[in-house]
Structure formats: structure tokens, C-alpha cells
N, C-alpha and C positions, 0 to 999 in steps of 0.2 A: 502494499499500499503507500503510496507516499508524501508526500510530510502534510499536515492542516495549521490550514492558516486561521485565524479566529474572524470573530465575525469584524469592521471593520470598526464598531464603535469601541472594541478593546482595542484594537489596533490601536487608534486613531493617541487612548492612555497611554499609551509603554511600558503598562503595568498589569500584571496578573496577580488579583487578590488572594491570596489564601483562605480558607478558616478551616484551624488546629485548633480553638478554644476549647475544644475533650480532649485536649492528647494532652498526656500532663509524662513523667519517668523522664526514665531515657528518650523513648520515642520523643516526649516534647524540647528534649534539650537535643535532638536530631534533628530533627527542623528548625528551628530557633536557627543555627550551624549553618546547615544545608540555603537558606535563603540568602545566610549572610556572606557569605563566602561564593555561593551560586550571583550573585546583585556582583560581587567585588571581580568578578571572572567577566560579567559581561560587559560594565564599564570598560573593561583593559580592554577585552576583543573588540571595542563596538558594535557592540551586540544591543536592539535598542530599545532595551524592558529592562526592566525590574521586580521583583513578587515583593509585593506588601504582604501581609493581616491583616485578617477585617471581614467584616459585613456591609454591603453584598457580596460575596463570593463568589468568583470564579475558578474556582479548584476548592471542594471540598474533598478532607481526608476525614480518615474515622479508620480503625481495628479491626480486627475480626479476627477471629480462632479455624475460616474460612470461606464459608458463606456471607453472601455483602449480597444488599437489597442496593439499588438507586435509579431516581423515577424519570421517568420519562416521558413528556404531555401527560403524566398524572398517570402512568402506569406503569409498575412495582418493574426493574427488570435482573436477574436474577445471575447472580457465580459462583465461584466458587475459586479462592488462593488453596494455591497447592500448599503448601506447608512441607513440604518432605525436600523442597528447597528453598536456599535462602534470598526472596526476593519479597516485591510486591504488586500488585498490579494496576497500570490505571483504565480508568470506560472515559470514553470522550460521549458529548449529543452531538451531532455534527450534524449539518443540514445537507445539500444542495439543491442547490438554484439555478439552470440551466448547465450551464458546465463550469461553474463554480462551487466547490467546496469550501463552507467554515464553519469554526468550533466556536459555539455557546455553553459552554462545562466540561467541565471536568473532576473524574473521582479521583481519585487516588487510595490505597486499602494498605493496608498493613497488618505483621500478621502481630499478635497478643506478645509471642513468642518466640522471636527469633533464635532459634539453637543457634548457637554455635555448633554441634551437625546434627543436619535438623531431621536426617533416619537416624536421630538416637533422642528419642524423645523427654530423656530422663539425665543429658546434656545442657552446658548451664544457657543462658542467652546472650548472644554476644553484642560486643559491647558497644557505644553509642560514637564510639568510632566508623566500623560497621553500618549500622544503622543509620548512619546521615551520607554516605555515602550510596542507600541506597532509596532513602529519600530524596536524596539527589538526579538519580536514575530517573528516576519518576514523575517528578514535576520537569523533566527535559520532555520527558511523554505529552504529560501537561501540555506543555510551549506547542507542542505541534510534532512533534519527533514521532516517527516513527519507526520506520524500521530501526535495527544496530548500529548501532561504528561497527564497518567489517575491519577499523585500520587496529580496534587491541590496544587503542593509545588509550584510552580514559575513562571516565566514570560514565561513557553508553555503548561500552566493548557490549557482546552480549553475556558474553560467557565474564565469572568476576570471581576469583579464589581469594577465601578466606582466608586466613592467616592468625592461627590461635594465637595471643600476645600471653605472658604471665599474668597479665588478667584481661580482666576487660576492659581496662580504658587504653589498655596495646595493641587490642586486635585492628587487624586493617586488612584491607581487602586489594586485590594485584589485579589489573585485570589478564582473562587467562593467558597465557608462555609467556607472562613480562614480567622484568622488576620490582618495577613500578610498584610501589606503599601508599595508601591512600587510606585517613587522610593527607596533607590538603589533599580537595576534589583537581580535579584538573579534564579537562576538553581537548581532545581533538580534535588538529583541525579544517579534518571535516566536523566534525559536531559545529565548529563554531560557522564556517561558511555553510552551514543549515538554514544555523542555530540564523543569521546576517541576512539571508534570502526570503525566513518568514516573520524579522521582526528589522522590517526595511529605516 
């Protein structure tokens, strides 16, 4: 699927508003840190968008133990977040008008217990640095990016490898096959180019 620009009224503001007031603990800290770091990266790479928190929201964030629900034109849509891998999911409300497709809202769902080893339900939760990468990746989907970055050079890689630290605060993530450890967050050149196209 091609990348999807937001509707013209949102594009004019140059920002997306994120509603995550019900999210606390490590996920809450990760969301705050991800927004701060992404905004810094957007500014330094001349991407004309910023993320802010508040209401009314363009992006709604929630946690789930698996099943999730979100409304589309008053009708609830459902899905299931896999809990055997460490990731989130973003679903969007997109509209097609003639040959133009645009985005009106996005819903990001995050696992309540992001296990350090998702196949072992007795393993501890991953630390905030890992959660920060996961939620930043989902925010890129919310911003309009669809297919993952094939270069494996940043947070939008399709496969991320978890590096378990001495404790949760030392956990990091690497794009598959690389030695880059995140955070700090990294945007590849390909990701920046696509974001600039969506947010001119």
C-alpha cells in the first residue's frame, strides 16, 4: 500500500494531536519521550510536522491485552494485537475521493505487557527505552507511512531485535542485522524522504 497523506485541514496545521491521557507508567513515559525525540528529528531533517498531546485528537493511543476496538462512522471495527511478538499496531480511518486518498484519524494500540521474551509469559516487561522505539515506530505509521523501510537503518525497519540489558532501563532495540542500538531514535534517509513527501 502507498503512503497516505492526512486531510488538507490537518496538513495545514503541520501537526498531529495525540490523545494518550489514560496511559501511565512506562508506556506513558515512552510516549512522552518518543514525541520529544521525534519532534527534534523532524525539525533537524526539515520534516514539516510536529506531534503534540491533547484533544481533540488525530491519533488515539490505547493499551490492550490482545483484542481491540475502534469506531469508523459509528460502527465498531475489531482486531487483535499479536502478543507473541514485541510490537504495537496502528489502524487508520482513510477516505477515498476520486483518485485521492486521505487520512482522518489513527488509532494506535500497545500491549499491556510488552514481555522481554513474548513467547515466555513469565518473562519481565521490556524497559521504557524499548517501549519508546515501539511507540515511535507506530507514530510513523500514524503520520501516514505504510510499508516498512527496507534499508533497516532506523526505527521504521520491519524487524527489530531486542537487546536485553542488565535491567529494564538498559534494554535497547536494533534494526535487524545491524549494530545500531536505540534509543536514541534514528530515522533513515528513506524514512525522512517519505515523511517530507507527506508533510511538505
